[in-house]
C-alpha positions as CSV (number, residue, x, y, z in Angstrom):
1,M,-123.6,-130.1,134.2
2,K,-120.1,-129.3,134.6
3,K,-119.1,-129.6,130.8
4,R,-122.4,-127.0,130.1
5,L,-121.3,-124.4,132.3
6,T,-117.6,-124.9,131.0
7,I,-119.1,-124.0,127.6
8,F,-120.9,-121.2,129.0
9,V,-118.1,-119.7,131.0
10,A,-115.7,-119.8,127.7
11,V,-118.0,-118.4,125.4
12,L,-119.2,-115.5,127.5
13,A,-115.3,-114.9,128.2
14,G,-114.7,-115.1,124.7
15,L,-117.3,-112.2,123.8
16,L,-116.5,-109.6,127.0
17,A,-113.2,-110.0,125.9
18,S,-113.6,-108.7,122.4
19,C,-114.6,-104.9,124.1
20,S,-112.1,-102.8,125.8
21,V,-113.8,-100.5,128.4
22,G,-114.3,-97.6,127.2
23,E,-115.2,-98.9,123.9
24,N,-117.1,-96.4,121.6
25,P,-121.3,-98.0,121.9
26,D,-121.0,-98.4,117.7
27,E,-117.9,-100.1,117.7
28,A,-118.8,-102.3,120.6
29,L,-122.1,-103.6,119.3
30,Q,-120.6,-104.0,115.6
31,K,-118.0,-106.1,117.3
32,T,-121.2,-108.4,119.1
33,L,-123.1,-108.6,116.2
34,E,-121.3,-109.4,113.7
35,P,-119.8,-112.7,115.0
36,F,-123.2,-113.3,116.7
37,R,-124.1,-113.2,113.1
38,H,-121.7,-116.1,112.1
39,E,-122.2,-117.9,115.0
40,T,-125.8,-118.1,115.2
41,L,-126.4,-119.2,111.7
42,A,-123.4,-121.7,112.0
43,Q,-125.4,-123.6,115.0
44,S,-128.5,-123.2,112.6
45,P,-127.4,-124.6,109.2
46,V,-130.7,-125.7,108.1
47,Y,-132.3,-122.1,108.8
48,A,-128.6,-121.3,107.4
49,T,-129.4,-122.1,103.8
50,T,-132.7,-121.0,103.6
51,L,-131.0,-117.5,103.6
52,G,-128.4,-118.3,101.2
53,Y,-125.6,-118.8,103.9
54,Y,-124.3,-122.2,102.5
55,V,-120.7,-122.3,104.3
56,H,-119.3,-121.3,107.2
57,K,-115.3,-120.0,108.0
58,A,-114.7,-121.7,112.0
59,S,-112.1,-120.2,113.7
60,G,-109.6,-122.7,115.4
61,E,-110.1,-122.2,119.2
62,Q,-106.4,-122.5,119.5
63,D,-104.3,-121.5,116.7
64,G,-106.5,-118.6,115.1
65,S,-106.6,-120.8,112.0
66,S,-110.1,-121.0,110.1
67,A,-111.6,-123.5,108.2
68,E,-114.7,-123.7,105.9
69,V,-118.0,-125.7,106.8
70,R,-120.4,-126.5,104.5
71,L,-123.5,-126.1,106.3
72,D,-125.5,-127.3,103.3
73,E,-124.1,-130.8,103.6
74,M,-125.7,-130.6,107.7
75,L,-128.2,-130.8,109.8
76,D,-129.1,-129.2,113.4
77,D,-127.5,-130.6,116.1
78,F,-129.8,-131.2,119.6
79,S,-127.7,-133.1,121.8
80,A,-127.2,-131.9,125.3
81,D,-124.2,-130.6,124.6
82,A,-124.9,-128.7,121.5
83,V,-128.5,-127.0,123.2
84,A,-125.8,-125.9,126.2
85,K,-123.8,-124.1,123.6
86,R,-126.4,-122.5,122.1
87,V,-128.0,-121.0,125.3
88,A,-124.6,-119.7,126.1
89,S,-123.8,-118.4,122.9
90,L,-127.3,-116.5,123.6
91,K,-126.6,-115.5,127.0
92,A,-123.1,-114.3,126.3
93,A,-124.3,-112.0,123.6
94,Q,-127.5,-111.0,126.0
95,E,-124.9,-110.4,128.2
96,K,-122.7,-107.7,126.0
97,L,-125.7,-106.1,124.7
98,R,-126.0,-104.9,128.7
99,Q,-123.0,-103.6,128.9
100,I,-123.9,-100.8,126.0
101,D,-125.9,-98.1,126.7
102,R,-128.6,-98.1,123.9
103,S,-129.2,-94.4,124.5
104,K,-125.5,-93.3,123.1
105,L,-126.5,-95.9,119.7
106,K,-128.0,-93.7,116.1
107,G,-130.2,-94.8,113.7
108,H,-129.8,-98.2,112.4
109,D,-127.6,-99.5,115.3
110,F,-130.1,-98.6,117.8
111,V,-132.6,-100.3,115.6
112,D,-130.2,-103.4,115.1
113,F,-129.6,-103.2,119.1
114,G,-133.6,-104.4,119.4
115,V,-133.1,-106.6,116.7
116,V,-130.7,-108.9,118.0
117,G,-131.6,-108.6,121.8
118,N,-135.4,-109.2,120.8
119,Y,-134.6,-112.4,118.9
120,V,-132.0,-113.5,122.1
121,K,-134.8,-113.0,124.5
122,R,-137.3,-115.0,122.2
123,T,-135.0,-118.4,121.7
124,L,-133.8,-118.1,125.2
125,F,-137.7,-118.6,126.3
126,E,-137.7,-121.5,123.4
127,F,-134.7,-123.4,124.8
128,E,-135.2,-123.1,128.4
129,K,-138.9,-122.3,129.0
130,E,-141.2,-123.8,126.3
131,R,-138.6,-126.6,125.4
132,A,-139.9,-127.6,122.0
133,H,-137.2,-130.0,121.4
134,E,-138.2,-131.9,124.3
135,H,-141.6,-131.7,123.5
136,N,-142.8,-131.5,119.7
137,P,-141.7,-134.1,117.1
138,T,-142.9,-131.7,114.7
139,L,-140.1,-129.6,114.8
140,Y,-137.3,-132.2,113.6
141,V,-140.0,-133.9,110.9
142,E,-140.4,-130.0,109.6
143,L,-136.4,-129.1,109.9
144,L,-135.4,-132.1,108.1
145,G,-138.0,-131.9,105.5
146,T,-137.0,-128.6,104.8
147,A,-133.4,-129.4,105.0
148,L,-133.8,-131.7,102.2
149,H,-136.5,-129.4,100.1
150,T,-134.6,-125.8,100.5
151,L,-131.3,-128.0,98.7
152,M,-134.0,-129.2,95.7
153,V,-135.8,-126.0,95.0
154,H,-133.2,-123.4,95.6
155,E,-131.1,-123.4,92.5
156,Y,-128.0,-121.6,94.2
157,A,-125.4,-124.1,92.5
158,P,-125.8,-126.5,89.4
159,A,-128.3,-129.7,90.6
160,A,-125.4,-131.8,90.5
161,E,-123.7,-130.2,93.1
162,R,-126.6,-129.1,95.3
163,Y,-128.1,-133.1,95.2
164,R,-124.3,-133.8,96.7
165,H,-125.1,-131.3,99.4
166,L,-128.4,-133.2,99.4
167,I,-127.0,-136.4,99.8
168,G,-124.7,-135.7,102.5
169,R,-127.6,-134.4,104.8
170,L,-129.4,-137.4,103.8
171,Q,-127.0,-139.2,105.2
172,K,-127.4,-137.4,108.8
173,V,-131.2,-138.4,108.8
174,P,-130.6,-141.6,110.8
175,A,-128.3,-139.8,113.4
176,F,-130.8,-137.1,113.5
177,L,-133.7,-139.4,114.4
178,E,-132.0,-141.0,117.1
179,Q,-131.0,-137.4,118.4
180,A,-134.5,-136.9,118.5
181,K,-135.5,-139.8,120.1
182,T,-133.2,-139.1,122.5
183,N,-134.5,-136.2,123.3
184,L,-138.2,-136.4,123.3
185,K,-139.7,-137.2,127.1
186,S,-143.2,-136.7,125.7
187,S,-146.0,-134.9,124.1
188,P,-149.8,-134.2,123.6
189,D,-151.4,-136.6,121.4
190,V,-152.4,-133.8,118.8
191,W,-148.3,-132.9,117.9
192,T,-147.6,-136.8,117.7
193,E,-150.4,-137.5,115.2
194,V,-149.5,-134.2,112.9
195,A,-146.2,-135.3,113.4
196,I,-146.9,-138.7,112.0
197,A,-148.3,-137.5,109.0
198,E,-145.6,-134.8,108.5
199,N,-143.4,-137.7,108.2
200,E,-145.3,-139.5,106.2
201,G,-144.8,-136.7,103.9
202,T,-140.9,-136.8,104.6
203,I,-140.5,-140.6,102.7
204,K,-142.5,-139.1,100.1
205,L,-140.2,-136.6,99.3
206,V,-137.1,-139.1,100.0
207,E,-139.1,-141.7,97.7
208,T,-140.4,-139.7,94.8
209,V,-139.7,-137.0,95.0
210,I,-136.3,-135.8,95.3
211,P,-135.3,-139.0,92.8
212,A,-137.9,-137.2,90.3
213,G,-134.9,-134.5,89.6
214,L,-131.8,-136.7,90.2
215,P,-128.6,-136.3,88.0
216,P,-128.3,-139.7,86.7
217,E,-124.4,-139.6,87.5
218,L,-125.6,-139.4,91.6
219,K,-128.1,-142.2,91.7
220,A,-125.9,-144.9,93.1
221,D,-124.8,-142.5,96.0
222,Y,-128.4,-141.2,96.8
223,D,-129.8,-145.1,96.8
224,A,-126.9,-145.9,99.2
225,A,-127.8,-142.9,101.1
226,A,-131.3,-142.7,101.0
227,G,-132.2,-146.5,101.5
228,P,-130.8,-146.0,105.9
229,A,-132.6,-142.9,105.9
230,L,-135.9,-143.9,104.7
231,E,-134.9,-147.0,107.4
232,A,-134.8,-144.2,109.7
233,L,-138.3,-142.5,108.8
234,R,-139.9,-145.0,109.0
235,G,-138.5,-146.1,112.4
236,F,-139.4,-143.1,114.1
237,R,-142.6,-143.4,112.8
238,D,-143.5,-146.6,114.7
239,Y,-141.6,-145.0,117.7
240,L,-144.1,-141.9,117.1
241,K,-146.9,-144.1,117.1
242,N,-145.7,-147.4,119.5
243,D,-144.1,-145.3,122.2
244,L,-143.9,-141.5,122.3
245,A,-148.2,-141.6,121.6
246,K,-148.1,-143.6,125.0
247,R,-146.5,-140.6,126.7
248,N,-148.7,-137.9,126.1
249,Q,-148.5,-136.1,129.5
250,H,-147.3,-133.0,128.1
251,D,-149.9,-130.5,127.8
252,W,-150.4,-128.2,124.2
253,R,-152.0,-125.7,126.7
254,L,-148.9,-123.1,127.5
255,G,-150.9,-121.7,130.6
256,K,-151.6,-118.6,131.7
257,Q,-148.0,-117.4,132.7
258,L,-145.8,-119.4,129.8
259,Y,-148.1,-117.8,127.4
260,A,-148.1,-114.1,128.3
261,E,-144.3,-114.1,128.7
262,K,-144.1,-115.6,124.9
263,F,-147.1,-113.1,124.2
264,Q,-144.7,-110.1,125.3
265,L,-141.7,-111.7,124.2
266,T,-142.9,-113.1,120.1
267,L,-145.5,-109.7,119.6
268,N,-142.6,-107.4,121.1
269,T,-145.2,-105.6,123.2
270,K,-145.7,-104.7,126.8
271,K,-149.6,-105.3,126.6
272,T,-150.8,-108.2,128.3
273,P,-152.8,-111.0,127.0
274,E,-155.6,-109.8,129.1
275,Q,-155.5,-106.4,127.3
276,M,-155.1,-107.1,123.8
277,L,-158.5,-109.9,124.3
278,Q,-160.4,-107.1,125.8
279,A,-159.3,-105.2,122.3
280,A,-160.1,-108.0,120.1
281,E,-163.6,-108.5,121.3
282,A,-164.6,-105.1,121.3
283,A,-162.9,-104.9,118.0
284,F,-164.7,-108.2,116.9
285,D,-168.2,-106.4,118.2
286,T,-167.7,-103.6,116.3
287,A,-166.5,-105.5,112.8
288,Y,-170.0,-107.7,113.3
289,G,-172.1,-105.0,113.4
290,K,-170.7,-103.8,110.4
291,A,-171.0,-106.7,108.6
292,V,-174.4,-107.7,109.1
293,E,-175.4,-103.8,108.0
294,M,-173.6,-104.7,104.8
295,A,-175.7,-108.1,104.6
296,R,-179.0,-106.4,105.2
297,P,-179.4,-105.4,101.3
298,M,-178.1,-108.5,100.1
299,H,-179.9,-110.4,101.4
300,R,-183.1,-108.8,100.6
301,A,-181.8,-109.0,97.2
302,I,-181.2,-112.5,96.8
303,Y,-183.9,-113.4,99.7
304,G,-186.9,-111.0,99.0
305,N,-189.3,-110.3,101.8
306,Q,-187.9,-113.7,103.2
307,R,-187.1,-112.7,106.7
308,A,-184.3,-114.2,108.5
309,P,-184.8,-115.2,112.5
310,N,-181.7,-113.2,113.7
311,D,-178.5,-111.7,112.7
312,T,-176.5,-114.9,112.8
313,A,-178.7,-116.0,110.4
314,L,-179.0,-113.3,107.8
315,M,-174.9,-113.3,107.7
316,R,-175.1,-117.1,107.3
317,E,-177.5,-117.3,104.3
318,V,-175.8,-114.4,102.9
319,L,-172.8,-116.1,103.0
320,E,-173.8,-119.4,101.8
321,V,-175.4,-118.0,98.6
322,V,-172.0,-116.1,97.8
323,A,-169.5,-118.6,98.9
324,D,-171.5,-121.6,96.1
325,D,-172.0,-119.0,93.8
326,N,-168.1,-118.4,93.6
327,R,-166.1,-121.4,94.6
328,L,-164.0,-123.8,92.6
329,R,-165.4,-127.0,91.4
330,S,-162.4,-128.8,92.0
331,G,-159.4,-128.1,94.5
332,D,-157.2,-128.8,91.5
333,Q,-157.6,-125.3,90.4
334,L,-156.1,-123.5,93.2
335,I,-153.0,-123.0,92.2
336,G,-154.5,-121.7,88.8
337,Q,-156.6,-119.2,90.1
338,A,-153.5,-118.0,92.7
339,K,-151.7,-117.4,89.3
340,K,-154.4,-115.3,88.3
341,D,-155.0,-113.3,91.2
342,I,-151.1,-111.9,91.6
343,D,-151.7,-111.0,87.5
344,E,-154.7,-109.2,88.3
345,L,-153.4,-107.7,92.0
346,R,-150.4,-106.4,90.7
347,S,-151.9,-104.2,88.1
348,F,-154.2,-102.8,90.6
349,V,-151.4,-102.2,93.2
350,Q,-149.6,-100.4,90.4
351,A,-152.2,-98.3,88.9
352,A,-153.2,-97.3,92.8
353,G,-150.2,-96.2,93.6
354,L,-150.0,-98.1,96.8
355,V,-145.9,-99.3,97.0
356,S,-143.7,-99.7,94.2
357,L,-143.5,-103.1,93.2
358,P,-140.1,-105.6,92.3
359,G,-139.1,-105.9,88.8
360,S,-138.0,-109.4,89.8
361,D,-139.8,-112.3,88.4
362,N,-138.7,-115.2,90.7
363,L,-142.2,-116.0,92.4
364,H,-143.4,-119.6,91.9
365,V,-146.8,-121.0,93.0
366,I,-146.4,-124.3,93.9
367,E,-147.9,-127.1,96.1
368,T,-147.3,-126.3,100.2
369,P,-144.8,-129.3,100.8
370,E,-146.7,-132.6,102.6
371,F,-144.2,-131.9,105.7
372,M,-145.3,-128.6,106.3
373,R,-149.0,-129.0,106.0
374,G,-149.7,-129.5,109.5
375,V,-149.3,-125.6,110.3
376,Y,-149.6,-124.2,106.8
377,S,-153.2,-125.9,106.0
378,V,-154.1,-123.4,103.6
379,A,-151.2,-121.5,102.4
380,G,-147.7,-119.8,103.1
381,F,-145.0,-117.7,101.6
382,V,-141.1,-118.5,101.5
383,A,-138.7,-116.0,100.8
384,A,-135.9,-115.8,98.2
385,P,-132.6,-116.8,100.7
386,A,-131.3,-112.9,101.6
387,L,-128.0,-113.9,100.6
388,Q,-129.4,-115.0,97.2
389,P,-131.9,-112.9,96.6
390,K,-132.0,-113.3,92.6
391,L,-133.0,-117.2,93.7
392,S,-136.7,-118.0,93.7
393,A,-139.7,-117.2,96.1
394,F,-142.5,-119.8,97.0
395,Y,-145.9,-118.7,97.1
396,W,-147.4,-122.6,98.9
397,V,-151.2,-123.2,98.1
398,T,-151.8,-126.3,100.2
399,P,-154.0,-128.7,97.8
400,V,-157.7,-130.9,98.6
401,P,-155.9,-133.8,100.2
402,P,-156.1,-137.2,97.5
403,G,-158.9,-139.1,99.2
404,W,-161.2,-136.6,101.1
405,P,-164.5,-137.2,101.4
406,R,-166.1,-134.6,99.1
407,D,-168.1,-132.6,101.8
408,R,-164.3,-131.9,103.1
409,E,-163.6,-130.8,100.1
410,V,-166.8,-128.6,99.6
411,S,-166.5,-126.8,102.8
412,K,-162.7,-126.0,102.0
413,L,-163.6,-124.3,99.0
414,R,-166.8,-122.7,100.0
415,E,-164.1,-121.2,102.7
416,Y,-162.0,-120.3,99.9
417,N,-163.6,-118.9,97.1
418,L,-162.9,-116.9,94.6
419,F,-162.8,-113.3,96.7
420,K,-161.5,-115.4,99.5
421,L,-158.9,-116.6,97.4
422,K,-157.9,-112.8,96.0
423,L,-157.5,-112.2,99.6
424,L,-155.4,-114.9,101.0
425,T,-153.2,-114.1,97.7
426,L,-153.3,-110.2,98.3
427,H,-151.4,-111.5,101.9
428,E,-149.2,-114.3,100.8
429,A,-148.0,-112.8,97.5
430,M,-148.9,-109.4,96.0
431,P,-148.7,-106.9,97.7
432,G,-148.0,-108.8,101.1
433,H,-145.0,-110.8,102.0
434,Y,-143.4,-111.4,98.5
435,V,-143.4,-107.5,98.2
436,Q,-141.7,-107.1,101.9
437,T,-139.6,-109.7,101.5
438,E,-138.1,-108.4,98.2
439,F,-138.0,-104.8,99.1
440,A,-135.9,-106.3,101.9
441,N,-133.9,-108.6,99.8
442,Q,-132.7,-106.0,97.3
443,G,-131.1,-103.8,99.8
444,F,-133.0,-100.8,99.1
445,T,-132.1,-98.0,101.1
446,D,-134.1,-94.4,101.6
447,P,-132.3,-91.4,100.0
448,D,-133.7,-89.2,103.0
449,A,-131.8,-91.2,105.6
450,E,-128.8,-92.6,106.6
451,P,-127.9,-95.7,104.2
452,M,-128.1,-99.0,106.3
453,K,-125.0,-101.3,106.3
454,P,-125.5,-104.8,105.0
455,L,-124.8,-106.5,108.1
456,S,-128.7,-104.6,109.2
457,R,-129.9,-105.8,106.1
458,L,-128.7,-109.4,107.1
459,L,-129.3,-109.0,110.6
460,R,-133.6,-108.1,109.5
461,A,-133.2,-110.9,107.5
462,A,-132.1,-113.5,109.9
463,F,-133.9,-112.5,112.8
464,P,-136.9,-110.8,111.7
465,D,-139.6,-109.0,113.6
466,P,-142.4,-111.1,113.6
467,S,-145.4,-108.2,114.0
468,Y,-143.7,-106.7,111.5
469,V,-143.9,-109.4,108.7
470,E,-147.6,-110.1,109.3
471,G,-149.0,-106.8,110.3
472,W,-147.9,-105.5,106.5
473,A,-149.8,-108.4,105.0
474,T,-152.4,-107.8,107.0
475,Y,-152.5,-103.9,107.5
476,M,-152.0,-104.5,103.3
477,E,-155.3,-106.4,102.9
478,E,-157.1,-103.3,104.2
479,V,-155.0,-100.8,102.0
480,V,-155.8,-102.5,98.9
481,V,-159.6,-102.8,100.0
482,K,-160.0,-99.1,100.8
483,A,-157.9,-98.1,97.4
484,G,-160.8,-99.5,95.6
485,Y,-159.6,-103.0,94.8
486,Q,-163.6,-105.2,94.0
487,S,-165.0,-102.1,95.2
488,D,-168.3,-103.3,92.6
489,S,-168.2,-106.5,94.3
490,N,-170.8,-107.3,96.9
491,G,-169.4,-111.0,97.3
492,F,-165.7,-109.3,97.6
493,Q,-166.8,-107.1,100.0
494,I,-168.5,-108.9,102.2
495,N,-165.7,-111.7,102.4
496,W,-163.5,-109.0,103.5
497,M,-165.6,-107.9,107.0
498,K,-165.5,-111.6,107.3
499,E,-161.9,-111.7,107.0
500,Q,-161.6,-109.2,109.5
501,L,-163.7,-111.9,111.9
502,R,-161.4,-113.9,111.4
503,V,-158.5,-111.7,112.7
504,L,-160.5,-110.8,115.5
505,A,-161.7,-114.4,116.6
506,N,-157.7,-115.7,115.9
507,V,-156.5,-113.5,118.6
508,I,-159.6,-114.7,121.0
509,I,-158.9,-118.1,120.5
510,D,-155.4,-118.6,120.9
511,I,-155.4,-116.5,124.2
512,K,-158.2,-117.7,125.4
513,M,-157.5,-121.7,124.6
514,H,-153.9,-121.1,126.2
515,T,-154.9,-119.6,129.0
516,M,-158.2,-119.8,130.1
517,D,-159.4,-123.5,129.3
518,M,-161.6,-122.6,126.2
519,S,-162.7,-125.9,124.5
520,D,-163.0,-127.1,120.9
521,D,-166.3,-126.6,121.3
522,Q,-166.6,-123.1,122.4
523,A,-163.7,-121.9,119.5
524,E,-166.2,-123.9,117.2
525,E,-168.6,-122.0,118.1
526,L,-166.9,-118.9,118.2
527,L,-165.3,-119.4,114.4
528,G,-168.1,-121.0,113.0
529,G,-170.6,-119.2,114.9
530,R,-170.5,-116.0,114.7
531,A,-167.0,-115.2,112.8
532,F,-168.7,-117.5,110.1
533,Q,-165.7,-120.1,109.2
534,E,-167.0,-123.5,106.9
535,A,-166.6,-126.5,109.0
536,E,-163.3,-127.2,107.8
537,E,-161.3,-123.9,108.2
538,V,-162.6,-124.3,111.5
539,R,-160.8,-127.7,112.2
540,G,-157.8,-126.0,110.7
541,K,-158.0,-123.3,113.2
542,I,-158.6,-125.0,116.2
543,L,-155.6,-127.4,115.1
544,R,-153.4,-124.7,114.2
545,A,-154.0,-122.8,117.8
546,K,-152.6,-126.4,119.1
547,L,-149.7,-126.6,117.3
548,T,-148.4,-122.6,117.8
549,S,-148.7,-120.3,120.7
550,A,-148.9,-116.8,120.6
551,Q,-148.7,-116.9,116.6
552,L,-152.4,-116.1,116.0
553,P,-152.3,-112.4,117.6
554,L,-149.3,-111.2,115.4
555,Y,-151.6,-110.2,112.6
556,Y,-154.1,-108.2,114.6
557,H,-151.2,-106.6,116.6
558,G,-148.9,-105.8,113.7
559,W,-151.8,-104.8,111.3
560,Q,-152.5,-102.1,114.4
561,E,-149.0,-101.2,114.3
562,W,-148.8,-100.2,110.7
563,R,-151.8,-98.4,111.1
564,R,-150.3,-96.5,114.2
565,V,-147.2,-95.4,112.5
566,R,-148.9,-94.3,109.3
567,D,-151.3,-92.2,110.4
568,H,-149.0,-90.4,113.2
569,Y,-146.5,-89.9,109.6
570,Q,-149.6,-89.1,107.7
571,N,-150.2,-86.2,110.1
572,E,-146.8,-85.3,110.4
573,T,-145.9,-84.8,106.5
574,T,-146.9,-82.5,104.3
575,D,-146.7,-84.6,100.8
576,F,-147.5,-87.7,102.3
577,S,-148.4,-90.6,99.9
578,P,-149.2,-94.3,100.6
579,T,-146.2,-95.4,98.0
580,S,-143.9,-92.9,100.0
581,F,-144.6,-94.6,103.5
582,H,-144.6,-98.0,102.3
583,D,-141.7,-98.0,100.4
584,K,-139.8,-95.8,103.0
585,A,-141.1,-98.4,105.9
586,L,-139.8,-101.3,103.8
587,R,-136.7,-100.5,103.1
588,N,-135.6,-100.7,106.5
589,G,-136.3,-104.6,106.6
590,A,-138.2,-106.5,109.2
591,A,-137.6,-105.1,112.1
592,P,-139.8,-103.8,115.0
593,L,-142.0,-101.0,113.4
594,P,-141.5,-98.6,115.8
595,E,-138.8,-98.5,116.2
596,I,-137.9,-98.2,112.3
597,A,-140.5,-95.2,112.7
598,Y,-138.6,-93.6,115.6
599,I,-135.4,-93.1,114.0
600,T,-136.8,-92.4,110.2
601,S,-139.8,-89.7,111.1
602,K,-139.3,-89.3,115.2
603,I,-142.5,-91.3,116.0
604,P,-142.7,-91.6,119.2
605,L,-141.9,-95.4,120.7
606,A,-145.7,-95.4,122.1
607,D,-147.0,-99.0,122.7
């Protein structure tokens, strides 16, 4: 404890010493943010390399010298001292920000203050209160898989160089997993089970996937590192099954108090979970009624005079026919269909003039890595590194696992039928997450606003506002649909209505499962009974609510924020166009949308 206190005092003293009394707030902010960015990424080497930050120049504590540290050969350190140092660094930055009068900051400095301040509060909560490093084994499994996979797929250097860095990380796997064993005190069954499955994906990655692309001259070095790494991975599997599984007293439910705090930090909102739950339930009832009204004529067209016993049955009967008539016949077709939908959506967005599209051609559709399929059971997106924006971006599509019984495969393909796949691709890729990150990565600046400093762009890429990110992709689903996409297809439109029910149901189950003891059966009744999700989707969504917390409400909250800001901007602008508004918002990067709107258009910072 004394050593950790010394670390905190040293970090705090160093940071405070960097600013003189009475210093200009803008200068004080820059002196805080620049070293904070470098230090924070250096403490998270796996994440740093996903951003394209591969080499860190570390300053000597005594003589002021500097030395290069290859982050792409390192794994994160979760030892007690390392965690204490990270917490001390965060608290020191927080203390320094408290000394700066934010009201005197202007433009992007005002926003950057909030970006870093919000990130610090979220991360301190994770380390000090949520303490995932002591309870969630998937943290270590997914981090390790990402550490290796990133170097394999991001071609930032010649293959031989990248694989040498990968071997450097592989050599550190045994110590990393030993640290995980030391840290993990207890874990709920569901987290342990997912970690076991994802760990198998990492074993496969090391055994077969990486060697398939390995330069021949590195085989001996790779084998020398892979042997102990695989032994450690298999040992970790045994540890999860035979040791941690017996210490299952930790509750995956965050609980009312902790959830409320995490909810407001993650969503960057003053709203309480209860307030958002009330709004989501009211919106769900409204959306449900509209969906039923749309389904009535469809039901008559399909079934003639045959009447459904109630509205729920009517919706289900319509959706069953639409899903069956418009589903893929095999899970092998998912990636091919996603590629077709990207092309179709790109053409529509350009013709409709909704947002400027990037000229780059760096988006690749691939299978979701097995070590990430616990959370990404359907799909996901990985942006090109902010510091290497010309590298590849990836739209992950999770395949149907081999060996699944046919009923589970059909359930997934019915849920993700041809219409739902279009909505999924719209959200993840075009014009959703891919377009948003490409705008940010290319460093666009608004010609009518103060130019954004490179540091601002990097801060917003490194510490993005979650509501901005997920809100954009969800909001764009609505924008594209209202612009007339698939307007002549009742099948698509009813799936869009179902998608809205899904977004709202996500809010309800997340809040209720974590704070009101909502059972799996009750969640299943809502998701399957009233939101009309297929059985496989219900299973995956309940699992996701147990693996994460305060994440599922991001989509609804962010969507509403984008709508609020757009509507205000449209009312106050005489020459409004979707492209001008969307381009302007995206050029500022993934900062809290109300703050971007405030500095660019003087839109009130209402919650």
